[in-house]
N, C-alpha and C positions, 0 to 999 in steps of 0.2 A: 697146481703146481707151488702156487705165489700163499698157502694155505698154510705151508709146513714149515716152518719161519716161526708164522707170529703160533701155533699150536706149539713150537717147542719152548718159547722164550714164555710161553702161558701155564707150562707146565714146570718148568725152574722156576720160577714166582710164585708158583703157587707152591710146588715144596717147596723149598726155600722157606717161604713167610709159614705155610705150615709148621714145620718144623720147630722154624725160634719161634712161634709163640708157646706150641707145647714145652719146646726146653724152658721159655722164660716163666710156663705159669708151671712147670714144677716145682724150680729155684724157687718161687716167691714163696709156692706153699709152703717147702719143705727150711725157709726162712732163711736159705743159703744163699752166699751176695750172688745176684746176678754179676757183678763186674767185682774185681776184687778193689781195693784204693778209692772208689769210688759212692757217695750219696748212693743205700740204698731203693727208695726211690726214686731219681731220678735217673736211675742206670733201668730200672724196672720199665721201667712210665716210657723210656728214651729205645727199648729195646722190641716195648709192644707198637709203636707207633713206628718203627719198622716194617713189622713184620707185617703190618696191618697196609703199610704203604707195597710190600711185595705183594701181598693176597690182593690189594686191588690193581696192581701193575700187571697180573696176571688175568683174573679177571675180563680187565681189560686188555689184555691180548688176546683173548677168547671170543672178545665180539665182531676180532678185525679177520676171525673165520671168517 
């Protein structure tokens, strides 16, 4: 019963992190801006770090099951 919230949170974080990472990589590959009005390198780096952090948080939630 107590593992339900951990599974849900882990799934949400993993889906968000994976989606953000795929989206960021596709924008960088097509040389499109990740965020308008921001340095392209900084925005891609920040988005990638947020995606990896979400994936790590999702993995941590799955270890609590």
